[in-house]
N, C-alpha and C positions, 0 to 999 in steps of 0.2 A: 455311533454319534456320526452326524454329519463332517464332512471335512471343512476345515476353517479356512476361510479366503482371506489372503494377505492384501492389505491395503495400505497404498502409500499415500499420504495427504503432505502436500508440499504447502507449508504453512506462512504465516507472516501477517494474516489479519484477525480481526474479531470474528469474522464468520468463519475462519478455519479453525479458531479454538473451539467455538460453539458446535460447529459440524463434529469436529474430533472427539469431542466429549460424548455426543447422542451416537455416533457410528461405533466408538469403542465400546457402547453399552449394548450394542446388537449381539444377539447369539450368532455365532459362526465368523466373528469379524476379528482379526489379528491385524492391530493399527499401529502403524509407524509414521510419525509426525515429525517432519523435518524443518529447520531453520537455517538460514545462511550463516547465522552467528553475528548480525551486525549489532543487534540488542542484548547487552550484557545481562539484563534482568528480564526475560521473556515472561509472558503470561502462561501459566500452567496450563498445558493441553491436555487431551485424552491420549491415550497410547504409549509407546515406547518414543522417547525423543532421541532424534539424530540431529546434531549439529555440525554445519560445515558444508562446503560446495561438495560437487561430485567430479570436477574435472571435464565439464563439456558433457557434450552427448555421449561420447565413447564411455565416459567415466560413470554416466547415469544408467547407460544400458546394462553396464557391469554391475551396479549397485541392485539395479531391478531384478537381474538374473540371480546374484547371489544371495539375496534376500528372498528369492522365489516369490516376488509380487505378483499379484494377480490382477489388481485394480489401481488405478491411479486417479486421484482428485488433485488439480491444482487450484489451491486457494490462495495463491500468492498475491501480494499488492498489485492494483491495476497497472502500476507502472513498472513491474518487474519483468520486463519483456523478454530478457535473455533466458531466465529460467523457465519461463512459460513455453519460449518456442523450444527450447531444449527437452523440456517434459513430453510436448507434444511429437517430436520427432522421434524421440527415445520409444515412447510408448507403442507409436505406429509401427516403429522397426521391429519391436517384439510381438506386435500383435494383441496388446493388452488394452482391455476397455478403459477408456479415459474420459474424464469429465472436467471442465473448467467452471469453477464456482466463483463469480465476480459480481459484486454489488452494481447497481446501476450508476451511471454517473450524475451528478447534479445537473438540473436543468435550470436555465435562466428563467426568472420569474418578474413579475411586475415589480418595479423600482430597483431591480439590480443594474448595476452600471459595470458590465464586464467588458474586458479587452481580451479577447481571445487569442493565445499565442500558441506556437507548435513545442516549444521546448524553452529550458532555463536560458538558454543564449540570447534567444529573442526576447524573452522577458526582460533581461539585464538591459538590452539595447532600449527598451522603453521606458526605464526609471525617470532619466531627466525630463521628459515630457509630462511626467504625472506629479510631481511633488518633490519633496526634499527629504521625507522621513517614511520609510517602507517597512512593513511587518512582513517578514519571510518565513512562510510556513510551509517549505518545500523538502523538508529533510536534509540529512547531511550530504547526500550525493547531489552534486550539481550546484553547490555552494561557490565552487570555484569560478562559475561564471560570472559571479557578481564582483569579482574582485576588480573587475573593469570599471566598474560604477564611479561616476566623477567626484571628487572631493565634497560636492556639496551634498550628496546622496548620504544620508544615514540609515544604517541598516539594522532593524531589530529582528533578531533570529530566535525563533523559538524550536528547540529540539527536545526529544523525549528523555535523554540522557546527557551528561557532561561529556563534550567530544574528547578522545584520547590525544587529540593534538590541536593547537591553536586553530582558529578559525581561518581559513585563506582570504581575510577581508581586512582593509585597512582601518574602517570606520564601523564598528559593529558593537551591539550590544546583545548579550544571549540571555535568554530566559529559558530555564528547564521547567517543562510541564508535560503531564501526560493526560490525553483526553480520556473521558470527555469534560468540557468546560461548559458551564450555564451561559445563556446569552446574554446576561446581566455583567457576568465577568469579562466575557469578551469585549463588550461595549467599554466596560471601564478601562480595560487594557488599552484599548486602541486610543481612547482620550486622555489616558494618563502620559501616553508615550506620543502625544501629538501626532498621530500616524495620518499620512496622506494618502496611502495607498496600500490595499492588502494584496501580497502575491501568493498564490497558492495552487496546487496541483489539483485537477479535477478528481479526487479520490472518490467522491460520491460517500454515501453512508451517513449515519446519524451522529456517530460520534465526535466528528469535528464541524459540523454544519454549523454550528453557533457562530463561528468566526464571519461565516458568509453572511447569516443574517444580521450579525452586529454590522457589517460594512454596509449593507442595505439600509439598515435603521439609521447610520450615520450620514448616509449619503456619500459613501468613498467609493472610488472605482476598485476593482477588482482585477489584477493581472491574474487571468485563468489560463494554467497550462492545459493544454487539451490532451485526453489520454492517446497514448500511442495504439498503433493496430495490435490486435491480439492474432495469435495463430488460429487457423480453421480449427473447427471441432465443435464438439457438442458443449453448449454454455447454458448455465442456468444463474439466476439471480438471487436465489434465496436458499437458505440452510435446509428449510422444508422439501424443497423440490430436489436438492443435492441428497438428501435422504431417500427420497422416493426413487430417485435413480439407483441409489446403492440397493435398495431392498429389492428392486427388480433384478439386478445383477446377482443378488444372493438366490434368487428363488429358482 
């Protein structure tokens, strides 16, 4: 019997879940799927689940060595830069084949009114120029930057799960929803809340794109937070290509 190869998948995206199920079904693959633990009810993935951090690059190197990992696929969120940099450096330090699976970013199209900014801090600074009511879809991390928004700015915040602590915002309304949502749903939400501007990370993918299309249809501006730079290394943008890479490593 051929020796099984141990694959570590750094998860946190829909693509990561899809890839993990297909990779775990391959002959000769023993898969470990990891999550940081920020989501209390994660989507069921393939393989053995590990939840929690590693303790930086050194801790990840220890984990890779102790678990006898042969291959690493980083399929974390496009904005999870710390984990991606740690993964890249740890795999290089141990000489392990590694791949980044990252969906392409959204591209500005006809009718889009995007104001592109580098981070949440700059997005928060731009709010007073763009209206009074804002729909924030940037996740929990970074909400503290919007605490400085002036009193006339009302924030409608959407999260996947109820927060474990009160939001660090003076005037905010909370919506709990998990993607995907339809275009009709997103348009109705924006209209019901009288939204003047959408604030979003450029996460890419189809699951949350309806909000971008809804803003376009309603002729609303979008404060679009650009993706941070990713570490150097081999990168693919689809699950199918990532599976091809994996099968080539197994042969």
